C-alpha positions in Angstrom: -15.0 59.1 -68.3 -16.3 56.7 -70.9 -16.7 52.9 -70.5 -16.6 50.4 -73.4 -19.8 48.5 -72.8 -21.8 50.9 -75.1 -19.7 51.2 -78.2 -17.0 49.4 -80.2 -14.6 52.3 -81.0 -11.5 50.3 -79.7 -10.9 46.6 -80.3 -7.2 45.8 -80.8 -8.0 42.2 -81.6 -10.5 43.0 -84.3 -8.8 42.7 -87.8 -11.1 45.4 -89.2 -10.1 47.8 -86.4 -6.4 46.9 -86.8 -6.7 47.5 -90.6 -7.9 51.1 -90.0 -8.1 52.2 -86.4 -8.4 55.9 -87.2 -12.2 56.3 -87.4 -12.4 54.5 -84.1 -9.9 56.9 -82.6 -12.0 59.8 -83.9 -15.0 58.4 -81.9 -12.8 58.0 -78.8 -11.7 61.7 -79.0 -15.3 62.9 -79.4 -16.4 60.9 -76.4 -13.9 62.2 -74.0 -10.3 62.7 -72.9 -9.8 59.4 -71.1 -11.5 56.0 -71.2 -11.1 52.9 -69.0 -10.7 49.8 -71.1 -11.4 46.7 -69.0 -9.9 43.9 -71.3 -6.4 45.3 -70.8 -7.1 47.1 -67.5 -5.8 50.4 -69.0 -6.8 54.0 -69.3 -6.8 55.1 -72.9 -5.7 58.6 -73.7 -6.6 59.7 -77.3 -6.0 63.5 -77.5 -2.7 65.0 -78.6 -2.5 67.6 -75.9 -3.0 65.0 -73.1 -0.6 62.5 -74.7 2.1 65.1 -75.1 1.7 66.4 -71.5 1.7 62.9 -70.0 4.8 61.9 -71.9 6.6 64.7 -69.9 4.7 64.1 -66.6 7.1 62.7 -63.9 4.0 61.3 -62.0 4.1 58.6 -64.6 6.9 56.1 -65.4 7.8 53.3 -67.7 8.5 51.3 -64.6 7.5 51.5 -60.9 10.1 49.1 -59.3 12.4 52.0 -58.6 9.8 53.2 -56.1 7.5 50.3 -55.2 7.5 46.6 -54.9 5.0 44.7 -57.1 2.9 44.1 -54.0 3.0 47.7 -52.9 1.8 48.7 -56.3 -1.0 46.2 -56.4 0.5 44.3 -59.3 1.4 40.6 -59.8 5.1 40.0 -60.4 5.9 38.5 -63.9 6.2 34.7 -63.9 9.7 33.5 -63.1 10.0 31.7 -66.4 9.7 35.1 -68.2 12.7 36.4 -66.3 15.2 36.3 -69.2 13.0 38.6 -71.2 12.5 41.1 -68.3 16.2 41.1 -67.4 17.0 42.1 -71.0 14.2 44.5 -71.4 14.2 46.1 -67.9 17.9 47.2 -68.0 17.4 49.2 -71.2 16.9 53.0 -70.8 13.4 52.8 -72.5 12.1 51.0 -69.5 14.0 52.8 -66.8 13.3 56.0 -64.9 15.7 58.5 -63.2 18.2 58.2 -61.8 19.1 55.1 -63.7 17.7 56.3 -67.0 19.5 59.6 -66.7 22.8 57.9 -66.0 22.5 55.3 -68.8 21.2 57.8 -71.4 24.1 60.2 -70.6 26.6 57.4 -71.0 25.0 56.0 -74.2 24.9 59.6 -75.6 28.7 59.7 -75.3 29.0 56.8 -77.8 25.8 57.6 -79.8 26.8 61.1 -80.8 25.3 63.3 -83.6 28.7 63.0 -85.3 28.5 59.2 -85.2 25.1 59.3 -86.9 26.1 61.9 -89.5 29.2 59.8 -90.4 26.8 57.0 -91.3 25.0 59.0 -94.0 27.2 57.9 -97.0 27.0 54.2 -95.9 23.2 54.4 -95.5 22.7 56.1 -98.9 25.1 53.6 -100.6 23.3 50.6 -99.0 19.8 52.0 -100.0 21.0 52.4 -103.6 22.4 48.9 -103.6 19.2 47.3 -102.2 16.9 49.3 -104.5 19.2 48.4 -107.4 18.7 44.7 -106.8 15.0 45.2 -106.6 15.0 47.0 -110.0 17.2 44.3 -111.6 14.7 41.7 -110.4 11.8 43.7 -111.9 10.2 44.0 -108.4 9.8 42.0 -105.3 8.8 42.5 -101.7 9.6 46.0 -100.5 9.5 44.7 -96.9 12.1 42.0 -97.2 14.1 43.4 -100.1 14.6 47.0 -98.8 12.7 48.0 -95.6 14.1 45.3 -93.4 17.7 44.8 -94.5 18.6 48.6 -94.5 18.1 49.5 -90.9 19.2 46.1 -89.6 22.5 46.4 -91.5 23.0 50.0 -90.3 22.5 49.1 -86.6 24.7 46.0 -87.0 27.3 48.2 -88.6 27.1 50.7 -85.8 27.4 47.9 -83.2 30.3 46.2 -85.0 28.4 43.0 -85.6 30.1 41.1 -88.5 28.0 40.4 -91.6 28.3 36.6 -91.0 26.5 37.0 -87.6 23.6 39.2 -88.8 21.0 36.6 -90.0 19.4 36.0 -86.5 19.1 39.7 -85.6 15.7 40.4 -87.3 14.1 37.1 -86.0 15.4 37.8 -82.4 14.0 41.3 -82.6 10.6 40.3 -83.9 10.2 37.6 -81.2 11.2 40.0 -78.4 9.0 42.8 -79.7 6.0 40.4 -79.6 5.9 41.0 -75.8 5.0 44.6 -76.4 1.6 43.7 -77.8 -1.5 43.9 -75.5 -2.0 40.7 -73.4 0.7 38.6 -75.2 0.1 34.8 -75.3 2.2 32.3 -73.4 3.5 31.1 -76.8 4.6 34.6 -77.6 6.3 34.9 -74.2 8.1 31.5 -74.7 9.5 32.7 -78.0 10.6 36.1 -76.5 12.4 34.4 -73.6 14.3 32.1 -76.0 15.3 35.0 -78.2 16.3 37.1 -75.2 18.6 34.3 -73.9 20.2 33.7 -77.4 20.6 37.4 -78.2 22.0 38.2 -74.7 24.5 35.3 -75.0 25.6 36.6 -78.4 26.0 40.2 -77.1 28.1 39.1 -74.1 30.4 37.3 -76.4 30.7 40.4 -78.6 31.3 42.7 -75.6 34.1 40.3 -74.3 35.7 40.4 -77.8 35.6 44.2 -77.9 37.1 44.4 -74.4 40.1 42.4 -75.7 40.3 44.3 -78.9 38.4 47.6 -79.1 37.3 48.8 -82.5 35.7 51.9 -84.0 32.1 50.8 -83.2 29.3 51.5 -80.8 30.0 48.5 -78.5 33.6 49.6 -78.0 32.2 53.1 -77.4 29.8 51.8 -74.7 32.7 49.9 -73.0 34.8 53.1 -72.9 32.0 55.5 -72.0 32.3 57.0 -68.5 31.5 60.2 -66.7 33.5 62.5 -64.4 33.0 60.1 -61.5 34.3 57.2 -63.7 30.8 55.7 -63.7 30.4 53.1 -66.4 27.7 50.9 -67.9 27.5 47.4 -66.3 27.7 44.4 -68.7 23.9 43.9 -68.4 23.2 47.5 -69.2 25.4 47.3 -72.3 23.7 44.1 -73.4 20.2 45.6 -72.8 21.3 48.9 -74.6 22.5 47.0 -77.6 19.3 45.0 -77.8 17.2 48.1 -77.4 19.2 49.9 -80.2 18.5 47.0 -82.5 14.8 46.5 -81.6 13.8 50.2 -81.5 16.4 51.1 -84.1 14.9 49.2 -86.9 11.3 48.1 -85.9 9.9 51.5 -86.4 11.9 52.2 -89.5 10.8 49.0 -91.2 7.2 49.6 -90.5 7.3 53.3 -91.4 8.8 52.4 -94.8 6.1 49.9 -95.8 3.2 51.8 -94.1 4.5 54.9 -95.9 4.7 53.5 -99.4 1.3 51.8 -99.1 -0.1 55.2 -98.1 1.6 56.8 -101.1 0.2 54.1 -103.4 -3.3 54.9 -102.1 -2.8 58.6 -102.6 -1.6 58.8 -106.2 -1.8 62.6 -106.3 0.7 63.0 -103.4 2.9 60.3 -104.9 3.0 62.1 -108.2 3.9 65.4 -106.5 6.7 63.6 -104.7 8.0 62.1 -107.9 8.0 65.5 -109.5 9.8 67.2 -106.6 12.3 65.1 -104.6 12.9 68.1 -102.3 9.6 67.1 -100.6 11.4 64.0 -99.1 12.1 65.6 -95.6 8.5 66.7 -95.1 7.2 63.5 -96.7 9.1 61.4 -94.1 7.5 63.4 -91.3 4.0 63.3 -92.7 4.1 59.5 -93.4 5.3 58.9 -89.9 2.3 60.9 -88.7 -0.3 59.6 -91.1 0.2 55.9 -90.4 2.1 55.7 -87.1 4.3 52.6 -86.7 4.0 52.7 -82.9 0.3 53.1 -82.1 0.4 52.8 -78.3 2.8 53.6 -75.5 2.2 52.5 -71.9 3.2 54.2 -68.7 2.5 53.4 -65.0 0.8 56.0 -62.7 3.3 56.5 -59.9 1.3 59.2 -58.2 -2.4 59.9 -58.7 -3.3 62.1 -61.6 -6.5 63.7 -62.9 -7.7 64.1 -66.5 -10.8 66.1 -67.2 -12.2 65.4 -63.8 -11.4 61.7 -63.8 -9.0 60.6 -61.1 -6.6 57.8 -62.2 -5.1 56.2 -59.1 -1.6 55.2 -58.3 -0.9 51.7 -59.7 -3.0 52.1 -62.8 -1.6 51.8 -66.4 -2.1 54.5 -69.0 -2.1 53.7 -72.7 -1.3 56.8 -74.7 -2.7 56.4 -78.2 0.0 57.8 -80.5 -2.0 57.0 -83.7 -5.0 58.9 -82.4 -2.9 61.9 -81.1 -1.3 62.1 -84.6 -4.8 62.5 -86.1 -6.2 65.0 -83.7 -7.9 67.8 -85.6 -7.2 70.2 -82.7 -3.5 70.0 -83.8 -3.5 68.9 -87.4 -5.5 70.6 -90.2 -7.4 67.9 -92.1 -5.6 65.1 -90.2 -7.0 62.2 -92.2 -5.6 63.7 -95.4 -2.1 62.8 -96.5 -0.3 66.1 -97.2 3.4 65.8 -98.0 3.9 69.6 -97.9 2.6 69.8 -94.3 5.0 72.1 -92.4 3.4 72.4 -89.0 3.7 68.7 -88.0 4.3 68.1 -84.3 3.7 64.4 -84.5 4.7 62.3 -81.5 5.8 59.2 -83.4 9.2 59.4 -81.7 7.6 59.9 -78.3 8.6 63.0 -76.1 10.1 63.9 -72.8 13.0 61.9 -71.3 12.1 58.9 -73.4 12.2 60.7 -76.7 13.8 58.3 -79.2 17.6 58.6 -79.1 17.7 57.1 -82.6 15.3 59.5 -84.3 18.0 61.3 -86.3 19.2 58.0 -87.6 15.7 56.8 -88.5 15.1 60.0 -90.5 18.3 59.4 -92.4 17.3 55.8 -93.2 13.8 56.7 -94.3 15.0 59.6 -96.5 17.7 57.4 -98.0 15.4 54.5 -99.0 12.7 56.9 -100.2 15.1 58.9 -102.4 16.7 55.7 -103.8 13.2 54.3 -104.8 12.2 57.7 -106.3 15.4 57.8 -108.4 15.9 54.2 -109.4 12.3 53.0 -109.5 10.2 56.0 -110.6 7.3 53.8 -111.8 7.2 51.7 -108.6 3.7 50.3 -108.1 2.0 47.7 -105.9 1.7 44.2 -107.4 -0.9 43.0 -104.9 -3.0 44.1 -102.0 -0.8 43.7 -98.9 -1.8 41.7 -95.9 -1.6 43.6 -92.6 0.1 42.1 -89.6 -2.4 41.2 -86.8 -0.4 43.3 -84.3 -2.0 46.5 -83.0 0.7 48.2 -81.0 3.5 47.8 -83.6 1.7 48.6 -86.8 2.9 47.1 -90.1 2.4 44.9 -93.1 3.4 41.3 -93.6 4.8 42.3 -97.0 4.4 44.8 -99.8 4.7 43.2 -103.3 5.8 45.8 -105.9 6.7 46.0 -109.6 9.1 48.5 -111.2 
């Protein structure tokens, strides 16, 4: 086990580390398979093999309240004033464990089918062409706000059946809720997340009530109708939390993967030139860019039953932080991991997680990323950066504040 009093490989509040955490990750991997990090009271796991195994290990969980009370687990309950955030967050399948997770994922899968996703392909491509067309007409703009954000938000809103007139608050609500996923969030962050949770939940309850009265061909109507052979159905809170999760997870990673990816391409002109010359590289390019600069850098799980990593015993009640960004740059798995290679075929990145919490929206995210990339390659073949972008200060959800471009 390594402690952190002797080296500065990992500092999620240091702007220099946040700007480029990958050299620090390399040092973590060299120094061992698990490290206790006192500032967040977490055990950091940097190697691909360990992260991949732990994501599938049932001795760990996204929650512990299905088995233990806060007191039994040696943890302090969240403050009562944060309850609206936790009510919304904790009833979504990402933060549940079996049997609740199994039941909800099975019911959601009945509405969120591969056919549903495939049917969206023409809409996604048409919208990507439209957004990129506007960018080209303007001679450039901010790739984040002009293309990366509106595309997945509109797609998820379309799936859920949210009218265009109601979509403006979706991105702000999501951003404020996702602030709570950072390490040691401030009280100000929590206050904003609670307010957004209340407003978003109220809106979704109204939408669900409307769909109960008049079902449509949308995901909310599908969630209302979904049931199993025992006629088990989602509760209203589970539907609200599922819709919020689909919006938050369904666009946050796609937005950041888009801008992180294009900034990586601009800094690797040889790879960008190869992609411009051969658009058939788009599928492998999407996977490589997700690996190269991972939008979700860290994924937390609780230790429900004692585990051991390389001789270090991690006790029940501890929290493990799996470093996705480090795992995706592990030379034990990826040849020349710090090199962007858009032709990389053997690419078992874990950007969409693994195990029972593997991202249910991964196929849709891939469609969106491929559509926006193809539209930009076709309609803006000379796309270039107009300024050095500023990185968001966030560590866990990695992205840029904007990406100014010229066409």
